[in-house]
C-alpha positions in Angstrom: -32.7 5.1 22.4 -31.8 5.4 19.0 -32.2 2.3 16.9 -29.3 0.6 15.9 -29.3 -1.2 12.2 -27.3 -4.4 11.4 -26.7 -6.1 8.6 -28.9 -9.2 9.4 -31.7 -7.2 10.7 -35.1 -7.4 8.5 -35.0 -3.5 7.8 -31.6 -3.5 6.4 -31.9 -6.7 4.4 -35.0 -5.4 2.4 -33.4 -2.2 1.6 -30.5 -4.2 0.7 -32.7 -6.0 -1.7 -33.8 -3.0 -3.4 -30.6 -1.6 -3.5 -29.4 -4.4 -5.1 -32.2 -4.7 -7.4 -31.7 -1.1 -8.4 -27.6 -1.3 -8.9 -28.3 -4.7 -11.0 -31.0 -3.0 -13.3 -28.9 0.5 -13.8 -26.0 -1.8 -14.5 -27.8 -3.8 -16.9 -29.3 -1.5 -19.1 -26.0 0.7 -19.1 -23.8 -2.6 -19.9 -26.5 -3.3 -23.0 -27.2 0.2 -23.9 -23.2 0.7 -24.1 -22.6 -2.6 -25.8 -24.8 -2.0 -28.2 -23.9 1.3 -29.5 -19.9 0.2 -28.8 -19.8 -1.0 -32.5 -21.1 1.8 -34.1 -19.0 4.4 -32.2 -16.0 3.0 -32.7 -16.7 2.6 -36.5 -18.0 6.3 -36.7 -15.0 7.6 -34.6 -12.9 5.7 -36.5 -14.0 7.0 -39.7 -13.9 10.5 -38.8 -10.4 10.2 -37.6 -9.2 8.5 -40.7 -10.6 11.6 -42.9 -8.1 13.5 -40.5 -5.2 11.0 -40.6 -5.7 11.4 -44.5 -5.3 14.9 -44.4 -2.1 15.0 -42.1 -0.7 12.7 -44.9 -1.7 15.1 -47.7 0.1 17.9 -45.5 2.9 15.8 -45.3 3.5 15.6 -49.3 2.7 19.2 -49.6 5.6 20.0 -47.7 7.5 17.6 -49.8 6.6 19.1 -52.6 7.4 22.6 -51.3 11.1 21.4 -50.6 11.3 19.8 -53.9 10.7 23.5 -55.4 12.9 24.7 -53.0 15.3 22.6 -54.1 14.5 23.0 -57.9 14.8 26.9 -57.5 18.4 26.5 -55.9 19.7 24.4 -58.0 18.2 27.1 -61.1 20.4 30.0 -59.6 23.1 30.9 -61.1 24.5 32.6 -57.8 24.1 29.4 -55.9 25.7 27.6 -58.7 28.5 29.8 -59.0 29.3 30.2 -55.2 28.9 26.4 -54.5 31.2 25.5 -57.3 33.9 27.1 -56.4 34.6 29.4 -59.5 34.5 32.4 -57.4 36.5 32.9 -54.0 34.5 33.5 -51.0 36.6 36.4 -50.0 36.4 38.1 -53.6 32.7 37.2 -53.9 30.7 40.3 -55.3 28.0 42.3 -53.5 25.9 41.1 -56.8 25.9 37.6 -56.3 25.6 37.7 -52.4 22.4 39.6 -53.7 21.5 37.7 -55.9 21.6 34.5 -53.5 18.9 36.1 -50.8 16.8 36.6 -53.5 16.5 33.9 -55.0 16.5 31.6 -51.8 13.4 34.2 -50.3 11.7 33.8 -53.4 12.1 30.0 -53.4 10.4 29.5 -49.5 7.0 29.6 -49.9 5.2 32.1 -47.6 3.5 29.1 -45.4 6.9 27.6 -44.4 8.7 29.9 -42.0 9.9 27.4 -39.5 12.8 25.7 -41.0 16.5 26.7 -41.7 18.0 26.2 -45.3 21.5 25.1 -45.3 23.4 24.7 -48.8 26.7 23.3 -48.5 29.2 23.0 -51.5 31.2 19.5 -51.7 34.0 21.7 -51.3 33.0 23.2 -47.9 31.2 26.3 -48.9 28.2 27.0 -47.1 24.9 29.3 -47.0 22.5 29.3 -44.4 19.1 31.8 -44.9 19.2 32.8 -41.5 21.3 34.9 -39.3 22.6 32.1 -37.3 26.0 30.4 -36.5 26.0 26.8 -38.2 28.1 25.0 -35.4 29.5 22.2 -37.5 32.3 22.0 -39.3 31.7 21.6 -43.0 33.7 18.0 -42.9 31.3 17.0 -40.2 28.4 17.7 -41.8 29.5 16.0 -45.0 30.5 13.3 -42.9 26.7 12.7 -41.5 24.7 9.4 -42.3 22.0 11.8 -43.8 24.5 13.6 -46.1 26.1 10.2 -47.6 22.7 9.1 -48.4 21.9 12.2 -50.4 25.0 11.9 -51.9 24.7 8.2 -53.0 20.7 8.9 -53.9 20.7 12.4 -55.9 17.6 12.0 -57.0 15.3 11.8 -53.9 15.3 14.0 -50.8 16.7 12.2 -48.0 14.8 12.4 -44.5 16.3 11.6 -40.8 15.6 12.1 -37.2 18.5 13.6 -35.3 19.0 14.1 -31.9 20.3 17.8 -32.3 20.6 20.0 -35.4 24.0 22.0 -37.2 22.9 25.5 -35.9 23.2 27.2 -32.8 19.4 27.6 -32.3 19.1 23.7 -32.7 22.1 22.1 -31.4 20.0 21.1 -28.1 16.8 20.3 -29.8 15.5 16.9 -31.9 14.8 17.9 -35.4 14.2 16.5 -38.3 16.7 16.8 -41.7 15.6 16.6 -45.4 18.9 16.7 -47.4 18.8 16.7 -51.2 22.2 16.7 -53.3 22.5 19.2 -56.5 24.0 17.8 -59.3 25.3 19.4 -62.8 23.3 18.6 -65.3 26.2 17.3 -67.8 28.0 14.7 -65.6 25.7 14.2 -63.0 28.2 14.7 -60.4 27.2 16.1 -57.3 28.5 19.8 -56.8 26.4 20.7 -53.1 23.7 19.4 -50.5 20.8 21.5 -49.6 19.6 20.7 -45.9 16.4 21.5 -44.2 15.9 21.3 -40.5 12.8 21.7 -38.9 12.6 21.1 -34.9 10.8 17.8 -34.0 8.5 19.9 -31.6 7.6 22.2 -35.1 6.8 18.9 -36.8 3.7 18.6 -34.2 2.1 21.1 -36.2 1.1 18.7 -38.8 -0.7 16.4 -36.4 -1.6 18.2 -33.3 -5.5 18.7 -34.3 -5.5 14.8 -34.7 -4.4 14.1 -31.2 -6.2 14.2 -27.7 -6.9 12.4 -24.8 -7.7 8.8 -26.5 -5.7 9.1 -29.9 -1.6 8.9 -30.3 0.1 9.8 -33.3 3.7 8.2 -34.3 6.0 8.8 -37.2 8.3 6.0 -37.5 11.1 5.4 -39.9 12.5 2.3 -41.2 13.8 0.9 -38.5 10.7 1.8 -35.9 12.7 4.7 -34.3 10.0 7.3 -33.5 10.9 10.7 -35.4 8.0 12.2 -34.2 4.9 12.0 -31.6 2.5 13.4 -29.1 4.4 11.1 -26.4 7.4 13.1 -26.2 9.1 10.8 -24.0 9.2 8.3 -26.9 10.7 10.4 -29.6 14.2 8.9 -30.6 13.7 5.6 -29.5 12.6 2.2 -31.3 8.9 1.5 -30.5 8.2 -2.5 -30.0 4.7 -2.6 -30.0 2.7 -5.6 -31.5 0.3 -2.9 -33.3 3.1 -1.7 -35.6 2.1 -4.4 -38.2 -1.2 -4.7 -37.7 -2.1 -3.6 -41.3 0.8 -4.0 -42.9 -0.1 -7.1 -45.2 -3.8 -6.0 -44.9 -3.0 -2.7 -47.0 -5.9 -0.9 -45.3 -5.7 2.3 -43.6 -7.5 1.6 -40.6 -8.0 -1.8 -38.3 -8.3 -2.8 -34.9 -5.8 -4.3 -32.3 -6.7 -5.9 -29.1 -4.8 -7.7 -26.7 -5.7 -8.2 -22.8 -5.3 -5.1 -21.7 -7.0 -2.5 -24.8 -8.8 -2.5 -27.8 -7.1 0.0 -30.2 -7.9 1.2 -33.5 -4.7 1.6 -35.6 -4.7 4.0 -38.3 -1.7 3.4 -40.8 0.1 4.7 -43.9 3.5 5.1 -45.4 4.8 8.2 -46.6 7.0 7.0 -49.6 8.7 10.1 -50.0 10.0 10.5 -46.7 10.7 6.7 -46.0 8.6 7.1 -42.7 5.2 5.3 -41.3 2.7 7.2 -39.6 0.4 5.6 -37.2 -2.6 7.0 -35.5 -3.4 4.9 -32.3 -6.6 5.5 -31.0 -7.7 4.2 -27.1 -11.4 2.9 -27.9 -12.0 1.9 -24.1 -11.2 5.6 -23.4 -12.9 7.2 -26.2 -16.5 5.2 -24.7 -15.8 6.8 -21.4 -15.6 10.2 -22.6 -18.8 9.3 -24.9 -20.4 8.1 -22.0 -21.0 10.4 -19.1 -20.5 8.1 -16.1 -20.6 10.2 -13.4 -23.8 11.5 -14.7 -25.4 8.0 -15.1 -24.4 7.2 -11.7 -26.2 10.4 -10.0 -29.3 9.9 -12.0 -29.3 5.9 -10.9 -28.3 7.2 -7.4 -31.1 9.7 -7.5 -33.7 6.9 -8.3 -32.6 4.5 -5.9 -32.8 7.5 -2.7 -36.4 8.0 -3.6 -37.2 4.2 -3.5 -35.0 3.6 -0.1 -37.5 6.5 1.2 -40.3 4.6 0.3 -39.1 1.4 1.3 -37.9 2.5 4.2 -41.1 4.0 5.8 -43.1 0.8 4.6 -40.8 -1.8 6.2 -40.1 0.3 9.6 -43.7 -0.1 10.5 -43.7 -3.6 9.9 -40.6 -4.0 11.9 -40.6 -1.8 14.7 -41.6 -4.1 17.2 -39.3 -6.6 16.2 -36.8 -4.3 16.6 -37.3 -2.7 19.9 -37.1 -6.7 21.4 -33.8 -7.1 19.5 -32.4 -4.2 21.5 -33.8 -5.7 24.4 -32.2 -9.1 23.9 -28.8 -7.0 23.2 -29.3 -5.4 26.5 -29.7 -9.0 28.2 -26.3 -10.2 26.4 -24.5 -7.1 28.5 -25.9 -8.5 31.7 -29.0 -6.4 32.3 -32.0 -8.6 33.1 -34.4 -5.6 33.6 -35.3 -5.4 29.5 -38.9 -6.7 29.8 -41.2 -6.1 26.8 -44.4 -4.0 26.8 -46.7 -6.8 25.9 -48.7 -4.4 22.9 -48.7 -4.5 19.1 -50.3 -7.5 17.0 -51.5 -10.8 18.6 -48.4 -12.5 17.4 -46.1 -9.6 18.8 -47.9 -9.7 21.9 -47.7 -13.4 22.4 -44.1 -13.2 21.6 -43.5 -10.7 24.4 -45.4 -12.8 27.1 -43.2 -15.8 26.2 -40.0 -13.4 26.2 -41.0 -12.0 29.7 -41.5 -15.3 31.1 -38.0 -16.7 29.8 -36.3 -13.8 31.1 -37.9 -14.6 34.6 -36.1 -18.1 34.3 -33.0 -16.7 33.1 -32.6 -14.3 36.2 -33.6 -16.8 38.6 -30.8 -19.1 36.8 -28.5 -16.2 37.0 -28.6 -15.8 40.9 -28.4 -19.5 41.8 -25.3 -19.8 39.5 -23.5 -16.6 40.9 -24.4 -18.0 44.5 -22.7 -21.3 43.4 -19.3 -19.7 41.7 -19.1 -17.5 45.1 -19.3 -20.6 47.3 -17.0 -22.6 45.1 -14.7 -19.6 45.2 -14.4 -19.1 48.9 -13.8 -22.8 49.1 -10.8 -22.8 46.6 -9.5 -20.1 49.2 -9.6 -22.5 52.1 -8.3 -25.2 50.2 -5.2 -23.0 49.2 -4.7 -21.9 52.7 -4.4 -25.5 53.7 -2.2 -26.5 51.1 0.8 -25.9 53.1 3.6 -28.5 53.0 4.0 -30.2 56.5 7.3 -31.5 55.3 8.2 -27.5 54.9 6.7 -26.9 58.5 8.5 -29.6 60.1 12.3 -28.3 58.4 11.7 -24.8 58.9 11.2 -25.1 62.8 14.3 -27.6 63.0 16.1 -25.2 61.2 14.9 -22.5 63.9 15.4 -25.4 66.7 19.4 -25.8 65.0 19.9 -21.9 65.5 18.6 -21.6 69.1 21.0 -24.7 69.9 23.7 -22.4 68.2 22.8 -19.7 70.4 22.0 -17.4 67.3 19.0 -15.3 69.3 18.6 -12.8 66.7 18.7 -14.7 63.9 16.2 -17.6 65.4 13.9 -14.5 66.8 14.0 -12.6 62.8 13.4 -16.5 61.5 10.4 -17.0 64.2 9.1 -13.8 63.2 8.7 -14.3 59.7 7.5 -17.7 60.0 4.5 -16.1 62.2 4.1 -13.9 59.7 3.7 -15.8 56.7 1.3 -18.5 58.4 -0.6 -15.7 59.7 -0.9 -14.2 56.4 -1.8 -17.6 54.6 -3.7 -19.4 57.2 -5.1 -16.5 59.4 -6.1 -14.2 56.8 -9.2 -15.3 54.6 -9.2 -12.2 52.3 -9.1 -13.7 48.6 -7.4 -10.7 47.7 -4.5 -8.4 49.4 -2.4 -5.5 48.7 1.1 -5.6 46.7 2.5 -4.2 50.0 1.3 -7.4 51.6 2.3 -9.9 48.8 5.9 -8.3 48.8 6.0 -8.6 52.7 4.7 -12.3 52.4 7.4 -12.7 49.8 10.0 -11.1 51.7 9.2 -13.6 54.9 9.6 -16.7 52.7 13.0 -15.2 51.2 14.2 -14.9 55.0 13.0 -18.5 55.7 14.8 -19.8 52.7 18.2 -18.3 53.6 18.0 -19.2 57.1 17.9 -22.6 55.5 20.2 -22.9 52.6 22.1 -20.2 53.0 22.5 -16.6 51.3 23.4 -18.0 47.8 20.5 -16.5 46.0 19.6 -12.9 46.8 16.1 -11.4 46.4 16.1 -7.8 45.4 12.5 -6.1 45.2 11.5 -2.9 43.1 7.9 -2.0 43.2 6.7 1.6 42.0 4.6 3.6 44.4 1.4 3.9 42.5 1.1 -0.1 42.5 1.8 -0.4 46.4 -1.8 -0.1 47.2 -3.1 -2.5 44.2 -4.9 -5.7 44.9 -4.1 -9.1 43.5 -4.6 -12.9 44.6 -3.3 -13.7 47.5 0.0 -16.5 47.1 -0.3 -15.8 43.3 3.5 -14.6 43.4 5.0 -17.2 45.7 5.2 -20.2 43.5 7.4 -18.6 41.2 9.7 -17.5 43.6 10.0 -20.8 45.1 10.7 -22.3 41.5 13.0 -20.1 41.1 15.2 -20.9 44.6 14.9 -24.7 43.8 15.2 -24.9 40.1 17.1 -21.8 39.1 20.2 -22.3 41.2 21.2 -25.9 41.6 24.0 -27.2 43.1 25.0 -24.2 45.5 25.2 -22.1 42.6 24.9 -18.4 43.6 22.5 -15.8 41.8 19.8 -13.0 42.2 16.3 -12.7 41.6 14.7 -9.8 41.1 10.8 -8.6 41.5 9.7 -5.5 39.5 6.1 -4.4 39.9 4.7 -1.7 37.7 1.5 -0.3 35.9 1.1 0.5 32.3 -2.1 1.2 30.6 -4.4 0.0 33.2 -2.9 -3.0 33.9 -0.4 -4.1 37.0 2.6 -5.8 35.6 5.0 -8.0 38.0 8.0 -9.4 36.6 10.2 -12.4 38.4 13.8 -12.3 36.9 16.3 -14.6 37.4 20.0 -15.1 36.1 19.9 -19.0 36.9 20.4 -21.7 34.3 17.3 -21.1 32.6 15.4 -24.0 31.2 14.7 -26.0 27.7 10.8 -25.9 26.3 10.3 -29.4 27.7 11.6 -28.6 31.3 9.6 -25.5 31.0 6.4 -27.8 30.2 7.1 -30.0 32.9 7.2 -27.4 35.6 3.7 -25.8 34.3 2.0 -28.8 34.2 3.1 -30.4 37.3 3.0 -29.6 40.7 6.3 -30.0 43.0 5.5 -30.6 46.9 8.8 -32.0 48.0 9.9 -29.7 51.0 8.2 -26.5 49.1 6.3 -24.1 51.0 2.9 -24.9 48.6 3.6 -26.6 45.6 1.3 -24.8 43.8 1.9 -25.5 39.8 2.2 -22.6 37.9 -0.9 -23.7 35.6 -3.0 -23.2 38.8 -1.7 -19.6 39.0 -2.7 -18.6 35.3 -6.2 -20.9 35.6 -6.7 -19.0 38.3 -6.0 -15.4 36.8 -7.8 -15.9 33.9 -10.9 -17.3 36.1 -10.8 -13.9 37.8 -10.0 -11.5 35.1 -10.6 -13.3 32.0 -8.9 -14.6 28.6 -6.4 -11.3 28.8 -5.0 -11.9 31.7 -2.4 -14.4 32.9 1.2 -15.4 33.2 4.0 -15.4 30.7 7.0 -17.2 30.4 10.7 -16.8 28.9 13.8 -18.9 29.4 16.5 -19.9 27.6 19.5 -22.1 28.7 21.9 -20.2 30.7 20.3 -17.0 30.4 17.9 -16.9 33.0 14.2 -17.0 33.3 11.7 -14.0 32.8 8.3 -14.7 34.4 5.5 -12.0 33.7 2.1 -11.7 35.5 -0.5 -9.4 34.3 -3.6 -8.5 35.8 -5.5 -5.4 36.0 -5.1 -2.4 38.4 -7.7 -2.6 41.1 -7.1 -0.4 44.3 -7.8 -1.1 48.0 -10.8 0.8 48.8 
């Protein structure tokens, strides 16, 4: 027989203690190492990311300077000035002017900027674009844009803004970053055109993609905290309401630490004065530490050490606890009713003494159980005999009186049928000493009982029986259903009320289920409790209480079986009797 391990066994407790010890040491050492290196790692990692963050700032400033050079080159071009100042009709524009505009634009664009489109639009509505694509908005619509108004109001600086869609066919469905700069006459300072630089928001990521990672996010926010660009695409274009946004605002430092109930973050922040934006680098310190420490590898190493120690501990403790484990198994067998589980007297002196005492106690226990079984069997037979003698004499007298009245009336057939039913009822209840009878026999007793009651009180209550074939030979305790038929007859249909009692017998999942259903007046809870607690013998056949039936079933079959009653006023009553399926041999 295989030995079973239980939590409370000595072997398991020793092994459990070893496991807990190893786990505690592993966790403690890991926690100490991680805590000692946490601050150092956060500072070192933050400094390395800080250098990258500063480089992003420089690249963005260089981008701004390149845009300024492009604007200066366009402003210095006689061809653009001639075209945009409306001095030449666009329909009659000379080939030389067009050629010169393209040449000046190509010379103005640096070789490292190839992902932007440049639109030059005069205040009178004329426009030029450096790419072979279509401007989808009218000049009036573009000149009415907020970015255009800002550029015209402040012509000395480039204005930057985030727009959900661009001005050209290729950017109509794209989020873009727009830069706008007004061109003015040298003498009057009056603007004559606006230069628009359009970059897709996805292309802005080229400035910071090498900075972001699983642990680091990048945000570019305008002065209203709207996200202009970020590696978190779902947040672009919305106003970011995070408390870490103002972490370093008043400290004048590039790097700071933000803590809340959930996270510890390193925040890198700086302003882009040319753009009017703030850029943020958000480092999740906890994730960074998780990536630094290979937790699965540490778990595997600790687990390997634990297994080695466990095997050694197991073999040592196994030899010491084997005799006690054997005794534990034998005692488990006794609990299941096997009283042949004697211990072999071997082992150390203490174990031998324990085995001798155990065997002696087992002999005493077997003798006691045998006496108890004999006593219970005698008690059971006494209960059956008492039950058989429990027939109410008044019921017998009144039944005989009813038969006498039938004979006096000359109804020979009915009186004969009633006498036969009464004889069979008495024979099966008094003469038959069997404790268990088949469902068919119990139903036959009920039919005889119903026939007698209908003879005495009339046919106002009809009883119907529905028994499946598979249940006919199943065994059940005698007179287990009669009390419920009796209660239904005398309590469910008062004052000559007519009705029906139905008896159903079927098997379900290994259980025999019998239901007595009536359509009588039903009962309140108080009345139901009264009937279950008190036996009523006034002119009844037996007067056996419902509780007696339930107790008897639980005594025979266990607590999972018994009687259930459901009743509501004017809705009838349903009694369910459940017992295991046992067929006659």
